[in-house]
N, C-alpha and C positions, 0 to 999 in steps of 0.2 A: 711209364712202363719200366719194368726191371730188365736190365741188360745183364746177362750172365757172361762173365769173362773168366775163362779158365786160366789160372795162374799156377806155376810150379813152385810152390815154396820158393817159389816161385817160376810160367812161360812168357809173361810180359814183364820181365825185370826192368825194362825201360821205364815202366810206370810204377813199379811196386817197391822200389828201393827203400822207401821210408819205413816199410814194415819191419825191416831188419835192423833199425837203428834205435837205440835207447841209451841215453847218456854217453853217446859217442862210441858205443861198442856194437858189434853185430849181434843180432838176436836170433837164436836158432829155434825159437819156440813155435808151436802150432797149437796154441791154447784153444780148447773147445773142439779140437778135431776129433773125429770119430773114424773108426776103421772103415776104409773105403771098400766098396764092392770090389772083389778081386778083378784087377785089370780093367777097371772102369775109367782109368786115366792113363791110357797106354803111351802117352807122350812123356810121362814123368820118368826121369832117369836118376841114377845116383852116381857120383864120382867116387870111385873106390881107391882110397889112398891108405897109407899105413897110419897117418896121424890126423887126417881131416875128413869130415863127412859133410858133403854138400850135395845138393840136388840140381836139377836143371830140366829143361824141356827139349825134346827133339822137335826142331822146327823145319827140318828137311831131312831126307834120308842120310845126308852127309854132315849135318850141322846140329849142334846142341847150343842152346842159349842158357847161360848160367850167370852167376854173380862174380864180379871181378875180385871180391874179397876171398873167393874160393880158388884163386889162381894157384896153380901147382905146375911143376915141371912136367910137360907132356910125356916125357919118357918114364915118369914114375907113378902114373895112375892109369886106371881103366875106367871106361864109361860102361855102366851096367844098365841095359835096357830090358824091359819086359819083366821086371821084378815086382813083387808085391810083398812077400813075407821074407824078411832078411834072415830069418832063423833057419831056413831050409832051401834046398835046391828044388825049384818047382819045375824045372825042365823047360821053362818059357824064356829064360834069360838069354840075352845076347851080350857078350863081353867084348868090347872093341877098344883098342888102343887109340888115343888121339894122335893126329899127325901134326896139329898146330893149335895153339891157343892164342887168341887175340883179345887183349883187354881194351876197353874203351879208352881212347887216347886222353880223355879228360877225367879219367877215374881219379878220385882223391881219397887216398887211404885214410886220412884223418876224418874227413866229413862223410865219407862214403857216397859222395856225389858221383853220378854216372857209374854206379856199381853194376856193371854189365860186362860180360865177355862172351865170345863165341868160341866154340871148340869144334874144330874140323876132325871128323872121324877118319881113321886110316882106311876104312872101307865102308861102303854104304850099309846102313841098317836094313834088315829084311823086314818089310812092313807086313804085319799080320794082325790077328785079333789081340795080341799081347803087346805089340809095338806099333805105335802110330805117331803121326805128325800133329803137333798142336796147331790150332787155327789161330793165326795172329790177327790183330786188328789192322785196319787200313791206316795208312799214314795220317797222323794228326787226329786219329779217332780216339780221343781220351775219354775214359769212363767219367760219367757225371756223378756228382755228389749224391749219395744215396743208392747208386746202382750196386749190384752185388758182384763180388769177386770170389772165385773159388780158389783157395790155397790148399796145396797138397804137399806132403813131405813126410819124412820120418823124424821130425824135430821133437824137442822136449814138449810134452803135453801139460806141464805143470807151471803155475805162476811162481810157486815157491818149491824149491827142490828140483830134482832131475829125474824124469821118467821118459826114457826113449823107447818107443814102441817098435816091435818087429814088423808090424804090418803098416802099410801106407795109410796115413791119416789125411782126411780132407775136412775143411770147414768153409762155410760161406760167410763172408763178412761184407759190410757196407763200406763204400768209399766215403771218406771223411774229408771235409774241406781243409785246405792247407792252413787257413786262419785258425780253425779250431785245433788242428794238430800242433800248430806253433804256439798255442797258448802256454803261459807259464806253468799251468797245471799238467801239461802234457809234454811235448818235445821242446818247448821253450826256444823256438827260433831255429831249430836244427833242420827243419824241412825246407829244401830249396826247390827251385823250379824243375830240377831233374828228377824229382821224387813225387810219389803219390802216397797218401796216407790211408790206411784201412784199419 
């Protein structure tokens, strides 16, 4: 059977870190993504900073799960919830300052191992049809090879060049085995046990 797991450009960053690594650098692409139905992924958020654009998932009204490589001083960014089209104010957005940012204690900036962080919001998000909480897997419930993961974000949609869409993009991708991903023609050994490949 196919098991659909909804990720936020990753909401299950604990499993999806390998998607963002190629040749030792973070990858902000969402190749093959298509414009999502407006507000069909209400747990997706973006971190609004002056120099960095990252996403995450609301996992509780007070907490966002994101990637540790997106770490930023909590005093200098906002978490934007309920957004779909970045080019306009839709009236559905909630903008909340973080009160705390917690990187995984084993995060490795060089290898991107354990590339996960939690962001505590300074006030609880108001849950509605535009802002919702992601459904997380149970402990040790790892996706099986061939199961489907949904990736959503506003990342680059091109293999060559840069095209960053204004509207949220989503793509369904299969989970790939670590051995296939670590092949010399792919990630050549960069995928560790803290990562998943899609």
